[in-house]
C-alpha positions in Angstrom: -20.8 -9.1 -6.5 -17.0 -8.9 -6.7 -15.0 -10.2 -3.9 -13.0 -7.4 -2.4 -10.0 -8.0 -0.3 -9.3 -4.9 1.8 -7.5 -4.0 4.9 -8.2 -0.4 5.5 -6.7 1.5 8.4 -7.2 5.2 8.9 -5.1 6.8 11.6 -4.8 10.0 13.4 -1.2 11.2 13.3 -0.2 10.3 16.8 2.7 8.3 18.2 4.9 9.3 15.3 8.1 7.4 15.6 9.7 7.6 12.2 8.9 9.9 9.4 9.8 10.2 5.7 11.5 13.5 4.8 10.5 13.9 1.2 8.1 12.5 -1.5 10.8 10.8 -3.5 11.6 8.6 -0.5 7.9 7.6 -0.3 8.2 6.0 -3.7 11.4 4.2 -2.7 9.8 3.0 0.5 6.6 1.7 -1.2 8.5 0.2 -4.0 10.6 -1.8 -1.5 7.4 -3.0 0.2 5.9 -4.0 -3.1 8.9 -6.1 -4.0 8.4 -8.1 -0.9 4.6 -8.3 -1.4 5.1 -9.6 -4.9 7.5 -12.3 -3.7 5.0 -13.3 -1.0 7.1 -12.1 1.8 4.5 -10.0 3.7 6.5 -9.9 6.9 9.3 -8.1 5.0 6.8 -5.7 3.4 5.4 -4.7 6.7 8.8 -4.4 8.2 9.6 -1.8 5.5 6.6 0.4 6.3 6.3 -0.3 10.1 8.8 2.4 11.2 6.7 5.0 9.3 3.3 3.7 10.5 2.2 5.2 13.8 0.3 2.1 15.0 1.0 -0.1 18.0 2.9 -3.2 17.1 0.0 -5.6 18.0 -2.4 -3.8 15.6 0.1 -4.0 12.7 0.7 -7.6 13.5 -3.0 -8.3 13.5 -3.3 -6.7 10.0 -0.3 -8.7 8.8 -2.1 -11.9 10.0 -5.2 -10.9 8.0 -3.1 -10.3 4.9 -1.5 -13.7 5.2 -4.9 -15.4 5.7 -6.3 -14.0 2.5 -3.3 -14.9 0.3 -4.2 -18.5 -0.4 -7.7 -17.5 -1.7 -6.2 -14.7 -3.8 -3.6 -17.1 -5.4 -6.3 -19.7 -6.0 -8.5 -17.2 -7.8 -6.0 -14.9 -9.5 -3.0 -17.2 -10.1 0.6 -16.6 -9.5 1.9 -13.0 -9.1 3.8 -11.9 -12.2 4.9 -8.4 -11.2 3.8 -5.0 -10.2 3.8 -1.5 -11.5 3.6 2.0 -10.0 0.1 3.0 -11.3 -0.6 6.3 -9.7 0.6 9.1 -7.5 -2.0 11.5 -6.2 -1.6 14.6 -4.0 -4.2 16.4 -1.9 -3.0 19.9 -1.1 0.5 19.5 0.4 -0.4 17.2 3.2 -1.8 14.0 1.7 -0.3 11.7 -0.8 -1.6 8.4 -2.2 0.8 6.0 -4.0 -1.0 3.1 -5.8 0.5 0.0 -7.4 -1.1 -2.7 -9.5 0.1 -6.2 -8.6 -0.3 -8.3 -11.7 -1.4 -12.0 -11.5 -2.0 -14.5 -14.2 -5.8 -14.0 -14.2 -6.5 -10.7 -12.5 -4.9 -7.7 -10.7 -4.8 -6.3 -7.2 -4.5 -2.6 -6.3 -2.2 -1.8 -3.3 -2.6 1.7 -1.9 -0.4 3.6 0.5 -1.7 6.8 1.9 0.6 9.2 3.6 0.0 12.3 5.7 2.3 15.2 6.4 1.4 16.8 9.7 4.4 19.1 9.8 7.5 18.6 7.7 7.7 14.8 7.3 5.4 12.1 6.0 3.9 9.2 7.9 1.9 6.2 6.7 -1.8 6.6 7.4 -3.5 3.9 5.4 -2.3 0.7 3.8 -4.8 -1.4 1.9 -5.3 -3.7 -1.0 -8.3 -4.7 -3.1 -9.3 -5.9 -6.5 -11.1 -2.8 -7.6 -8.3 -1.4 -9.7 -10.9 0.1 -12.0 -11.1 2.9 -9.4 -8.0 4.4 -10.9 -9.5 4.8 -14.3 -10.2 8.5 -14.9 -8.2 9.7 -11.8 -5.6 12.4 -12.0 -2.2 10.8 -11.4 1.0 12.7 -11.4 3.5 9.9 -12.2 4.7 9.1 -15.7 3.1 5.6 -15.6 -0.2 7.1 -16.6 
């Protein structure tokens, strides 16, 4: 059985504080988060997405703690991070968007997934997760040029 590292958080769109106006900004936002993730600065990554994530601060902080706790195990098994690529953009109707990145390590890869929801005219982060089941992307319909 493969070891799966996942932090999954599904939210109802309440307490919306900050929203992203267009889909292009979603890529910029997630790319900035991934730069911090790849350099091991998880605090900075969460700070990038926090304004767009309608969760109470203590819940986001708890998830950040869990991410940090899993990183030594990941690095021991997968090696040093060596980069990341935008792997897939998927849309569901005009209200859901998934942006997936592959974080490359010396021995394996992780899939980082950002799910956004558009309740009215702006996007909010609904789900932020990572796991090592990158094979899930094989055969999916992606709209970015990386595929």
